[in-house]
C-alpha positions in Angstrom: 0.0 0.0 0.0 2.9 2.4 0.7 4.1 1.9 -2.9 0.5 2.6 -4.1 0.5 5.9 -2.2 3.9 6.9 -3.3 2.9 6.5 -6.9 -0.1 8.7 -6.3 1.8 11.8 -5.4 2.2 13.0 -8.9 -1.5 12.4 -9.6 -2.5 14.1 -6.4 -0.7 17.2 -7.5 -3.2 17.4 -10.4 -6.0 18.1 -8.0 -4.2 21.2 -6.6 -4.5 22.7 -10.1 -8.3 22.4 -10.2 -10.5 25.4 -9.6 -12.1 25.9 -6.3 -15.2 23.9 -5.7 -17.2 26.0 -3.1 -20.5 24.5 -4.1 -19.2 20.9 -4.3 -20.6 20.7 -7.8 -24.1 21.9 -6.9 -25.9 24.6 -8.8 -29.3 25.4 -10.4 -29.3 24.5 -14.1 -30.8 26.5 -16.9 -32.3 23.7 -19.0 -34.9 21.1 -17.9 -33.7 17.6 -17.3 -35.3 14.3 -18.4 -33.3 12.2 -16.0 -34.3 13.5 -12.6 -34.9 11.1 -9.7 -38.4 9.7 -9.3 -40.9 11.1 -6.8 -40.5 7.9 -4.7 -36.7 8.3 -4.7 -37.0 11.9 -3.6 -39.4 11.0 -0.8 -36.8 8.5 0.5 -34.3 11.3 1.1 -36.8 13.9 2.5 -34.8 14.0 5.7 -32.0 15.9 3.8 -32.2 19.7 3.9 -32.8 21.8 0.8 -32.2 25.4 0.0 -32.5 27.7 -3.0 -29.6 27.3 -5.4 -27.9 30.1 -7.5 -30.8 30.3 -9.9 -33.5 29.8 -7.3 -33.9 26.1 -7.9 -34.1 24.0 -4.8 -31.0 21.8 -4.2 -29.8 19.6 -1.5 -27.4 21.8 0.4 -25.9 19.4 3.0 -24.8 16.3 1.2 -23.1 15.1 4.4 -26.6 14.4 5.8 -26.9 11.4 3.5 -27.3 8.1 5.4 -26.0 6.0 2.6 -24.2 6.3 -0.7 -27.5 5.4 -2.4 -29.2 8.4 -0.8 -26.2 10.7 -1.7 -26.5 9.6 -5.3 -30.2 10.5 -5.4 -29.4 14.0 -4.0 -26.6 14.5 -6.5 -28.7 13.4 -9.4 -31.3 16.0 -8.4 -28.7 18.7 -8.0 -26.7 17.7 -11.0 -28.9 15.6 -13.5 -26.6 13.6 -15.8 -28.1 15.2 -19.0 -27.6 18.8 -18.0 -24.4 20.9 -17.8 -23.7 22.8 -14.7 -21.5 23.1 -11.6 -18.2 24.8 -11.3 -16.8 23.3 -14.5 -20.0 23.8 -16.6 -20.0 20.2 -17.5 -22.1 17.0 -17.1 -21.7 14.5 -14.4 -21.2 10.8 -15.3 -22.5 8.5 -12.7 -20.5 5.3 -12.3 -21.3 2.1 -10.4 -19.6 -0.3 -12.9 -16.6 0.3 -15.1 -16.2 3.8 -16.5 -17.6 4.3 -19.9 -15.2 3.6 -22.8 -13.7 6.8 -24.2 -14.6 8.9 -21.2 -12.8 12.2 -21.7 -10.2 13.4 -19.2 -11.4 16.1 -16.8 -15.0 14.7 -17.0 -16.9 15.2 -13.7 -17.8 11.8 -12.2 -19.7 10.4 -9.3 -18.3 7.0 -8.4 -19.5 4.5 -5.8 -17.3 1.5 -5.0 -16.3 -0.9 -2.3 -13.1 0.0 -0.5 -10.4 -2.6 -1.0 -7.7 -0.5 0.6 -7.2 3.1 1.7 -4.8 5.2 3.7 -4.1 8.8 4.7 -1.1 10.5 3.2 1.5 12.4 5.2 0.4 15.5 3.3 -3.0 15.1 4.8 -4.8 13.7 1.7 -6.2 10.3 1.2 -5.9 7.5 -1.4 -8.3 4.5 -2.0 -8.5 1.5 -4.2 -12.2 0.9 -5.0 -13.9 -2.2 -6.5 -16.9 -1.4 -8.7 -19.9 -3.6 -9.2 -18.5 -5.4 -12.3 -15.2 -6.1 -10.4 -13.2 -3.4 -12.1 -10.9 -1.1 -10.1 -10.7 2.6 -9.7 -8.2 4.6 -7.7 -9.5 7.8 -5.9 -7.2 10.4 -4.5 -8.3 13.3 -2.3 -6.0 16.3 -1.9 -5.4 17.8 1.6 -7.4 20.9 1.0 -10.6 19.0 0.2 -10.1 16.8 3.2 -9.7 19.9 5.3 -12.9 21.5 4.0 -14.9 18.4 5.0 -13.3 18.3 8.4 -14.1 22.1 8.9 -17.7 21.5 8.0 -18.0 18.7 10.5 -16.4 20.8 13.3 -18.9 23.5 12.5 -21.7 21.1 13.4 -22.2 19.2 10.1 -22.6 15.4 9.9 -19.6 13.3 9.5 -18.6 12.5 5.9 -15.9 10.1 6.9 -16.7 7.5 9.6 -14.3 4.5 8.9 -12.8 5.6 5.5 -10.1 3.1 5.3 -12.0 0.0 6.3 -12.2 -2.6 3.6 -15.7 -3.6 2.6 -17.3 -0.2 3.3 -18.6 1.9 0.4 -16.9 5.1 -0.7 -19.0 7.5 -2.8 -17.1 10.4 -4.3 -17.7 13.3 -6.6 -14.6 14.3 -8.5 -12.8 14.7 -11.8 -11.6 11.8 -14.0 -7.8 12.1 -14.7 -7.4 9.3 -17.1 -6.1 5.7 -16.9 -3.1 6.7 -14.8 -3.9 5.3 -11.3 -1.8 2.4 -10.0 -3.6 -0.9 -9.5 -3.7 -2.3 -6.0 -1.6 -5.4 -7.1 1.0 -3.0 -8.6 0.4 -4.5 -12.1 -0.9 -2.1 -14.6 -2.9 1.1 -14.4 -6.5 1.8 -13.5 -8.8 4.9 -13.9 -7.9 7.7 -11.4 -10.4 10.1 -9.9 -9.4 13.3 -8.1 -11.9 13.5 -5.3 -13.5 16.8 -4.6 -16.0 15.4 -2.1 -16.0 11.9 -0.6 -18.0 10.0 1.9 -17.8 6.5 3.4 -20.9 4.6 4.4 -21.9 1.0 5.3 -24.2 0.8 2.3 
């Protein structure tokens, strides 16, 4: 795992070049979506708070309230429907549970949910994880120190914990971030896997 982390340092530096993400990818969107969550799905996350977004559209404003990765994805799909551009990068979010789509462009915003195979904090204060997706494929996620610090500050201010047992194998990690290409290091040290620079991450039991 130490070798895995060491080889992530260069990739981690990429995240420091990204623009700020004060809204964690949340914004009102100018065009209607045809891929919003169902009424039943929205009712299942009615415990999560909402507030008016930049354009007056109601969005879920405290993602850390999500009790599961499933609930977080519903909230994200409402805030950022996959068929509408928006957010700090004015792009679309690709939602990933199995392998990443073939030909996915570098710098695409993604929301990835996977089972933690291994994870560890870095001396710099950031974190790195190896995730197994539903189809058995592997993704590496790296969170830069500044984004880890933002989440910790929010928790200290009274927010819900985003990270509970973030390095425990078998738990789910759901993360919103930016795809950096097939440049991550596989957990077995043989070959490369897709790498995601995490801008917001949360671990949950399910």
